[in-house]
C-alpha positions in Angstrom: 14.9 -6.9 -43.7 13.9 -5.0 -40.6 15.0 -1.6 -39.5 17.3 -1.7 -36.5 18.7 1.7 -35.9 19.8 5.0 -37.3 23.2 6.6 -36.7 23.0 10.3 -37.0 26.8 11.0 -37.0 27.3 9.1 -40.3 23.8 9.5 -41.5 23.3 5.6 -41.9 20.4 3.2 -41.4 21.0 -0.2 -40.2 18.8 -3.0 -41.5 19.0 -6.5 -40.4 17.3 -9.8 -41.0 14.3 -10.8 -38.8 16.3 -13.4 -37.0 19.2 -11.0 -36.4 16.6 -8.4 -35.1 15.1 -10.9 -32.7 18.7 -11.7 -31.4 19.8 -8.1 -31.1 16.6 -7.2 -29.2 17.0 -10.2 -26.9 20.6 -9.2 -26.0 19.7 -5.5 -25.6 16.7 -6.4 -23.3 19.0 -8.6 -21.2 21.6 -5.8 -20.9 18.9 -3.4 -19.9 17.5 -5.9 -17.3 21.0 -6.3 -15.8 21.7 -2.6 -15.7 18.3 -2.0 -14.0 19.0 -4.6 -11.4 22.3 -2.9 -10.5 20.9 0.6 -10.5 17.5 0.2 -8.6 17.9 3.6 -6.9 18.5 5.4 -10.3 15.4 3.6 -11.8 13.3 4.7 -8.9 14.3 8.3 -9.4 13.7 7.9 -13.2 10.4 6.4 -12.7 9.2 9.1 -10.3 10.4 11.9 -12.6 8.8 10.1 -15.7 5.5 9.7 -13.8 5.4 13.4 -12.8 6.3 14.7 -16.2 3.9 12.4 -18.1 1.1 12.0 -15.5 -1.7 12.2 -18.1 -0.2 9.8 -20.4 0.6 7.3 -17.8 -3.0 7.5 -16.5 -4.3 6.8 -20.0 -1.9 3.9 -20.4 -3.1 2.5 -17.0 -6.8 2.9 -17.8 -6.2 1.3 -21.3 -4.5 -1.7 -19.7 -7.1 -2.1 -17.0 -9.9 -2.2 -19.8 -7.9 -4.8 -21.8 -7.0 -6.9 -18.7 -9.8 -6.8 -16.2 -9.2 -10.3 -14.8 -5.5 -9.7 -14.3 -6.2 -6.3 -12.7 -8.6 -7.8 -10.3 -6.0 -10.6 -9.5 -3.3 -7.9 -8.9 -5.6 -5.9 -6.7 -6.5 -9.0 -4.7 -2.8 -10.0 -4.3 -1.9 -6.4 -3.3 -4.6 -6.2 -0.7 -3.5 -9.4 0.8 0.1 -8.3 1.1 -0.9 -4.9 2.4 -3.9 -5.8 4.7 -2.8 -3.5 7.5 -2.5 -0.5 5.1 -6.0 -1.2 3.6 -7.5 -1.4 7.1 -5.8 1.9 8.1 -7.0 3.6 5.0 -10.5 2.3 5.7 -10.5 3.5 9.3 -9.1 6.8 8.2 -12.0 7.2 5.7 -14.4 6.3 8.6 -12.8 8.8 11.0 -12.7 11.5 8.3 -16.5 11.0 7.7 -17.2 11.4 11.3 -14.8 14.3 11.7 -13.0 12.4 14.3 -9.4 13.1 13.5 -7.9 15.8 15.6 -5.3 18.2 14.2 -2.6 16.8 16.5 -3.2 13.2 15.4 0.1 11.4 14.4 -0.7 9.5 11.2 2.4 7.3 11.3 1.6 6.1 14.8 -1.9 5.4 13.8 -0.7 3.4 10.7 1.7 1.4 13.0 -1.2 0.2 15.1 -2.7 -1.5 12.0 0.6 -2.9 11.0 1.2 -4.3 14.5 -2.3 -5.8 14.7 -1.6 -7.5 11.4 1.7 -8.9 12.5 0.2 -10.1 15.8 -2.5 -11.8 13.9 -0.1 -13.6 11.6 2.3 -14.6 14.4 -0.3 -15.9 16.9 -2.9 -17.2 14.4 -5.5 -15.3 16.3 -7.1 -12.5 14.4 -6.5 -9.1 16.1 -8.1 -5.7 15.3 -7.4 -2.1 16.2 -10.0 -0.9 18.7 -11.1 2.7 19.4 -11.0 3.0 23.3 -13.8 5.5 23.0 -15.7 4.6 19.9 -16.1 6.9 17.0 -19.8 6.7 17.3 -19.6 7.8 20.8 -17.6 10.9 20.0 -14.0 9.4 20.2 -11.2 10.4 18.0 -9.3 8.4 15.4 -5.8 9.2 16.7 -3.0 7.3 18.4 -4.1 8.1 21.9 -7.5 6.5 21.4 -6.4 3.2 19.9 -5.5 -0.2 21.2 -5.1 -3.6 19.8 -7.6 -6.2 20.8 -8.4 -9.8 19.7 -11.1 -9.5 17.0 -13.6 -11.5 18.9 -13.3 -9.1 21.9 -13.3 -6.0 19.8 -16.5 -7.2 17.9 -18.2 -8.0 21.3 -17.2 -4.4 22.6 -18.7 -2.8 19.6 -19.4 0.8 20.0 -20.0 0.5 23.8 -18.1 2.8 26.2 -18.9 1.0 29.4 -17.8 -2.5 28.1 -15.8 -4.2 30.9 -12.5 -5.4 29.4 -9.9 -7.6 31.1 -7.6 -5.6 33.2 -4.7 -5.8 30.8 -6.4 -3.6 28.4 -7.0 0.2 28.5 -10.4 1.5 29.2 -10.0 5.2 29.8 -7.3 6.4 27.3 -4.4 6.0 29.8 -2.0 3.2 30.1 -3.1 0.2 32.1 -0.5 0.0 34.8 -1.1 -1.1 38.4 0.0 1.4 41.0 
Protein backbone atom coordinates (compact mmCIF):
# COMPACT_ATOMS: atom_id res chain seq x y z
CA UNK A 1 0.00 0.00 0.00
CA UNK A 2 1.09 3.55 -0.80
CA UNK A 3 0.05 6.74 1.02
CA UNK A 4 -2.16 8.92 -1.22
CA UNK A 5 -3.49 11.79 0.89
CA UNK A 6 -4.68 12.95 4.30
CA UNK A 7 -8.06 14.54 4.97
CA UNK A 8 -7.76 16.86 7.92
CA UNK A 9 -11.52 17.41 8.42
CA UNK A 10 -12.21 13.78 9.17
CA UNK A 11 -8.69 12.97 10.36
CA UNK A 12 -8.25 10.14 7.87
CA UNK A 13 -5.34 8.84 5.79
CA UNK A 14 -5.96 7.33 2.35
CA UNK A 15 -3.75 4.40 1.41
CA UNK A 16 -3.97 2.79 -2.04
CA UNK A 17 -2.24 0.08 -4.05
CA UNK A 18 0.76 1.00 -6.21
CA UNK A 19 -1.31 0.54 -9.39
CA UNK A 20 -4.13 2.75 -8.07
CA UNK A 21 -1.53 5.34 -6.97
CA UNK A 22 -0.04 5.47 -10.48
CA UNK A 23 -3.55 5.81 -11.98
CA UNK A 24 -4.57 8.59 -9.56
CA UNK A 25 -1.31 10.44 -10.11
CA UNK A 26 -1.70 10.24 -13.88
CA UNK A 27 -5.26 11.61 -13.79
CA UNK A 28 -4.25 14.36 -11.36
CA UNK A 29 -1.31 15.39 -13.57
CA UNK A 30 -3.56 15.45 -16.65
CA UNK A 31 -6.14 17.61 -14.84
CA UNK A 32 -3.37 20.01 -13.76
CA UNK A 33 -1.95 20.16 -17.29
CA UNK A 34 -5.40 21.06 -18.69
CA UNK A 35 -5.99 23.69 -15.99
CA UNK A 36 -2.57 25.27 -16.63
CA UNK A 37 -3.26 25.36 -20.38
CA UNK A 38 -6.53 27.24 -19.76
CA UNK A 39 -5.06 29.62 -17.18
CA UNK A 40 -1.75 30.70 -18.70
CA UNK A 41 -1.97 34.25 -17.35
CA UNK A 42 -2.63 33.02 -13.81
CA UNK A 43 0.33 30.64 -14.12
CA UNK A 44 2.63 33.47 -15.25
CA UNK A 45 1.63 35.52 -12.20
CA UNK A 46 2.02 32.52 -9.89
CA UNK A 47 5.48 31.67 -11.31
CA UNK A 48 6.63 35.28 -11.01
CA UNK A 49 5.48 35.46 -7.38
CA UNK A 50 7.00 32.07 -6.61
CA UNK A 51 10.36 33.07 -8.11
CA UNK A 52 10.46 36.31 -6.13
CA UNK A 53 9.50 34.61 -2.85
CA UNK A 54 11.84 31.64 -3.26
CA UNK A 55 14.71 33.20 -5.17
CA UNK A 56 17.54 31.44 -3.34
CA UNK A 57 15.77 28.08 -3.41
CA UNK A 58 15.10 28.38 -7.17
CA UNK A 59 18.73 29.34 -7.81
CA UNK A 60 19.94 26.30 -5.85
CA UNK A 61 17.54 24.06 -7.80
CA UNK A 62 18.71 25.56 -11.07
CA UNK A 63 22.41 25.13 -10.23
CA UNK A 64 21.77 21.57 -9.07
CA UNK A 65 19.99 20.73 -12.34
CA UNK A 66 22.81 22.34 -14.36
CA UNK A 67 25.41 20.19 -12.58
CA UNK A 68 23.39 17.01 -13.15
CA UNK A 69 22.54 17.77 -16.81
CA UNK A 70 25.43 19.68 -18.42
CA UNK A 71 24.79 18.37 -21.94
CA UNK A 72 21.07 19.19 -21.83
CA UNK A 73 21.84 22.63 -20.38
CA UNK A 74 24.31 23.32 -23.19
CA UNK A 75 21.77 22.17 -25.80
CA UNK A 76 19.04 24.35 -24.22
CA UNK A 77 21.38 27.36 -24.25
CA UNK A 78 22.39 26.70 -27.88
CA UNK A 79 18.72 26.46 -28.92
CA UNK A 80 17.81 29.61 -26.96
CA UNK A 81 20.66 31.57 -28.57
CA UNK A 82 19.53 30.48 -32.05
CA UNK A 83 15.94 31.51 -31.34
CA UNK A 84 17.00 34.82 -29.76
CA UNK A 85 19.94 35.80 -31.97
CA UNK A 86 18.94 39.47 -32.12
CA UNK A 87 18.66 39.68 -28.35
CA UNK A 88 22.09 38.08 -27.85
CA UNK A 89 23.67 40.46 -30.33
CA UNK A 90 21.99 43.46 -28.68
CA UNK A 91 23.27 42.38 -25.26
CA UNK A 92 26.79 41.88 -26.59
CA UNK A 93 26.80 45.32 -28.22
CA UNK A 94 25.38 46.87 -25.05
CA UNK A 95 28.24 45.28 -23.10
CA UNK A 96 30.78 46.63 -25.57
CA UNK A 97 29.17 50.05 -25.43
CA UNK A 98 29.15 50.05 -21.64
CA UNK A 99 32.81 49.08 -21.60
CA UNK A 100 33.63 52.06 -23.72
CA UNK A 101 31.24 54.32 -21.78
CA UNK A 102 29.52 55.07 -25.04
CA UNK A 103 25.88 54.95 -23.97
CA UNK A 104 24.47 58.45 -23.50
CA UNK A 105 21.88 59.10 -20.80
CA UNK A 106 19.17 59.83 -23.39
CA UNK A 107 19.66 56.54 -25.27
CA UNK A 108 16.41 54.76 -26.05
CA UNK A 109 17.06 51.08 -25.22
CA UNK A 110 13.95 49.66 -26.92
CA UNK A 111 14.87 51.48 -30.16
CA UNK A 112 18.42 50.11 -30.01
CA UNK A 113 17.06 46.58 -29.40
CA UNK A 114 14.69 46.95 -32.34
CA UNK A 115 17.66 47.57 -34.69
CA UNK A 116 19.02 44.11 -33.81
CA UNK A 117 15.61 42.48 -34.25
CA UNK A 118 15.16 44.13 -37.64
CA UNK A 119 18.66 43.13 -38.76
CA UNK A 120 17.93 39.52 -37.77
CA UNK A 121 14.56 39.56 -39.58
CA UNK A 122 16.05 41.10 -42.74
CA UNK A 123 18.80 38.47 -42.69
CA UNK A 124 16.27 35.64 -42.44
CA UNK A 125 13.99 37.10 -45.11
CA UNK A 126 16.65 37.94 -47.70
CA UNK A 127 19.12 35.18 -46.95
CA UNK A 128 21.85 37.85 -46.81
CA UNK A 129 23.43 38.36 -43.40
CA UNK A 130 22.89 41.89 -42.06
CA UNK A 131 24.46 43.61 -39.07
CA UNK A 132 23.84 46.71 -36.99
CA UNK A 133 26.49 49.31 -37.76
CA UNK A 134 27.59 52.27 -35.66
CA UNK A 135 27.68 55.21 -38.07
CA UNK A 136 30.43 56.79 -35.98
CA UNK A 137 32.28 53.72 -34.66
CA UNK A 138 32.54 53.18 -30.91
CA UNK A 139 36.32 53.05 -31.25
CA UNK A 140 36.24 56.52 -32.79
CA UNK A 141 34.13 58.01 -29.99
CA UNK A 142 30.66 57.23 -31.36
CA UNK A 143 27.78 56.42 -29.03
CA UNK A 144 25.76 53.23 -28.70
CA UNK A 145 22.34 54.84 -29.13
CA UNK A 146 19.56 54.70 -31.69
CA UNK A 147 20.71 57.88 -33.45
CA UNK A 148 24.09 56.33 -34.29
CA UNK A 149 22.88 52.98 -35.63
CA UNK A 150 21.99 51.69 -39.08
CA UNK A 151 21.52 48.27 -40.65
CA UNK A 152 24.08 47.22 -43.26
CA UNK A 153 24.82 43.97 -45.05
CA UNK A 154 27.40 42.12 -42.96
CA UNK A 155 30.00 42.15 -45.75
CA UNK A 156 29.75 45.94 -46.08
CA UNK A 157 29.83 46.43 -42.31
CA UNK A 158 32.93 44.27 -41.91
CA UNK A 159 34.70 46.19 -44.72
CA UNK A 160 33.82 49.50 -43.08
CA UNK A 161 35.17 48.33 -39.71
CA UNK A 162 36.01 51.21 -37.36
CA UNK A 163 36.67 53.71 -40.16
CA UNK A 164 34.89 57.06 -40.10
CA UNK A 165 35.74 58.14 -43.65
CA UNK A 166 34.60 54.91 -45.36
CA UNK A 167 32.50 55.77 -48.45
CA UNK A 168 29.17 53.96 -48.29
CA UNK A 169 26.67 53.80 -51.15
CA UNK A 170 24.34 56.83 -51.21
CA UNK A 171 21.40 54.89 -49.76
CA UNK A 172 23.17 54.59 -46.38
CA UNK A 173 23.75 57.24 -43.73
CA UNK A 174 27.23 58.57 -43.16
CA UNK A 175 26.81 61.54 -40.83
CA UNK A 176 24.06 60.57 -38.38
CA UNK A 177 21.30 62.25 -40.40
CA UNK A 178 18.77 60.62 -42.67
CA UNK A 179 19.99 59.90 -46.19
CA UNK A 180 17.42 61.87 -48.20
CA UNK A 181 18.00 63.71 -51.45
CA UNK A 182 17.14 67.41 -51.44
